[in-house]
C-alpha positions, 0 to 999 in steps of 0.5 A, spaced: 538 498 460 532 494 457 527 491 462 530 484 460 537 486 461 535 489 468 531 483 470 537 478 468 542 482 472 537 483 478 531 478 478 533 475 485 533 482 489 526 484 485 523 477 486 525 478 494 521 485 494 515 482 490 515 476 495 515 481 501 509 485 498 505 479 496 506 476 503 503 483 506 496 482 502 494 478 509 494 484 513 491 489 507 484 491 507 482 488 501 483 481 504 481 483 511 475 486 508 472 479 505 471 477 512 467 483 514 460 480 514 462 474 518 466 478 523 460 483 524 456 477 525 460 473 530 461 479 534 454 483 533 458 489 530 455 495 526 459 498 520 461 503 525 463 499 530 467 494 526 470 500 522 472 504 529 475 497 532 479 497 525 481 504 525 484 504 532 488 498 531 490 501 525 492 507 528 496 504 533 500 500 528 501 507 525 504 509 531 508 503 532 511 503 525 514 510 526 519 507 531 519 500 529 520 502 521 527 505 523 530 498 524 531 497 516 537 502 517 540 498 522 538 490 520 539 487 513 532 486 509 532 479 509 532 479 517 527 484 518 523 481 512 523 474 514 521 476 522 515 480 519 513 474 515 513 470 522 510 475 526 504 476 521 503 468 520 502 468 528 497 473 528 493 470 522 493 463 527 491 468 533 485 470 528 483 463 527 481 461 534 480 467 538 473 469 541 474 476 544 473 483 541 479 485 545 483 479 541 480 481 535 483 488 536 490 486 538 489 481 531 488 487 527 493 491 530 498 485 528 496 484 521 496 491 520 503 493 523 506 487 520 502 486 513 500 493 511 506 496 515 513 493 515 513 488 509 511 493 504 516 498 508 522 493 508 521 492 500 520 499 498 526 501 502 531 496 500 529 497 492 530 505 493 537 504 497 539 498 492 538 502 486 539 509 483 539 509 476 534 504 475 530 505 481 523 506 478 524 499 475 525 496 481 520 499 485 515 498 480 516 491 479 517 489 487 510 493 487 507 487 483 507 483 489 501 487 492 498 487 486 498 480 485 495 479 492 489 484 490 488 480 484 488 473 487 487 473 494 480 476 495 477 472 489 480 466 492 477 467 499 470 468 497 471 462 493 473 458 499 468 460 503 463 456 500 467 450 503 471 453 509 469 457 515 472 464 515 477 462 521 479 456 517 481 460 512 486 465 517 489 458 519 491 457 512 493 464 511 498 462 517 501 456 514 502 459 507 506 465 510 510 460 513 511 454 508 511 458 502 513 466 503 518 465 509 523 460 505 522 464 498 523 470 501 530 468 505 532 465 499 532 471 494 534 476 500 539 472 503 545 476 499 544 483 499 545 487 493 551 492 492 548 499 491 549 503 485 553 509 486 548 515 485 554 519 482 556 514 477 549 513 474 547 517 468 540 517 470 540 518 477 535 523 481 536 525 488 541 529 492 548 527 493 547 529 501 542 525 505 537 528 509 536 526 516 529 525 519 529 531 523 531 535 517 526 532 513 520 533 518 522 541 518 521 541 510 515 544 507 515 540 501 515 533 505 508 535 507 506 537 501 508 530 498 504 527 504 497 530 502 498 527 495 500 520 497 496 519 503 489 521 499 490 514 495 490 509 501 485 513 505 480 512 499 482 505 496 482 503 503 475 505 504 472 502 498 475 496 499 473 495 506 466 497 505 465 494 498 460 488 501 456 494 503 457 498 497 455 492 493 449 491 497 447 498 496 448 498 489 444 491 488 449 487 486 452 480 487 457 480 492 462 477 487 462 483 482 467 487 485 472 481 487 471 478 480 474 484 477 480 485 482 484 481 477 483 486 471 484 491 476 491 488 478 493 487 471 492 494 469 495 496 475 501 492 473 501 495 466 501 502 469 506 501 475 511 498 469 510 505 465 511 509 471 517 506 473 520 507 466 518 514 466 521 515 473 527 513 470 527 517 464 524 524 468 523 523 475 518 521 480 517 528 482 515 530 475 510 525 475 507 526 482 501 531 480 498 526 475 498 521 481 491 523 484 487 526 478 485 519 476 483 517 483 478 523 483 475 520 476 475 513 479 471 514 485 466 519 481 465 513 477 464 509 483 459 514 486 454 514 480 455 507 477 448 504 477 450 498 473 455 493 474 459 494 467 461 501 470 465 497 475 471 495 470 471 502 468 472 505 475 477 499 476 482 501 470 482 508 472 483 507 479 489 502 477 492 508 473 493 511 480 494 505 485 499 502 480 504 508 479 503 510 487 507 505 490 513 507 485 512 514 485 511 515 493 518 511 494 522 514 489 520 521 491 522 521 498 529 518 495 530 523 490 528 529 495 532 526 501 537 521 499 538 514 501 542 514 507 537 515 512 531 512 508 528 507 512 527 512 518 524 517 513 520 512 510 517 510 517 514 517 518 511 516 511 509 509 512 506 511 519 502 516 515 500 512 510 497 507 515 494 512 519 490 515 513 488 508 511 486 507 519 481 513 518 477 511 512 474 505 515 472 508 521 470 515 518 466 512 513 463 507 517 460 512 522 457 516 516 454 510 514 451 509 520 448 516 520 445 515 513 451 518 509 451 513 503 458 511 500 456 514 493 455 521 496 462 520 500 466 518 494 463 524 490 465 529 495 472 525 495 473 526 488 473 534 489 478 533 494 483 529 489 481 534 483 483 540 488 489 537 490 492 536 483 491 543 481 495 545 488 501 540 486 501 543 479 502 549 482 508 547 487 511 543 482 517 548 480 519 548 487 519 541 488 523 540 482 529 544 485 535 540 488 536 543 495 541 541 501 538 540 508 538 546 512 
């Protein structure tokens, strides 16, 4: 099936996944980080202070997601997705008027839980469950929503801050979620898609028997996969969260990195689509070892970049990993463990992803307070990525084996 034919038949459901991903942007680090200077100034917080608050709020959201994420196995995506949009809008409004550090932590908790957590979790679970032979295409197209948010919202926030306060921007975010994303998500997702039959799909990858979450937690392959996919949210979140300080340390204008985010998102969309087609042709497991090497190269370029012209180069290389990561990570779980309990299984994965993204701002912020600059942190992080790539290549034959649960 060509991409055009696929979209003709499935546009409404893929568009619904796209909208949930786009709407999640208001709780993602790349958006919240644009307000870091104003928040730290308002509450007299250091890099480490704000990073720690952000870390603990995100850790709490990760712990909640382990249990809350299971509801996508029991309720329709339209119900879970629309409810998450409404609650995310509520926390956006709360962010716009509170004057308490405690409420700041609560707001960040809610934004992270329903933004970074529930909306992408619902989108990716629905795509994985509804599609089998075309799973890669569905996941990659739905993940464009997050990339669109990365491309548009940070630059829009920086531009609008010239004429609007940061609190007014959070009110605008809440209004946008309620008046734009909520009705569109309802219209596209109100009718469930009949899932493809994996046994009848000639290009379907995955076991005929679905694993339970308990069985998955006892499988060593799951934890190997997690070491790979969790490197991405950790490093990308750290880079996005501390980008203002990073640009200041480099002596660049504050608009340098946000101005290249559209290029980054466009490259990510291209690599995501390529990854989706390769998943459908080969398998997500076969692509997994390739997912972390470009990440290591990109942070190494950022570490040694002295001039602004290195930024688009680093972003394009980073897009190779980030563009393919969402589709690969979600498809790997479906291929290894089936889809009957996928919401419950992905809840663990999503919680661990949020946990990894929580550690980055706090850990990197504390290291900054102790004088360890981001250049040094990124250089050492690249070594981890290269080593992890070698490990994944070594265990790839074991990951490719089809197994039944114990």
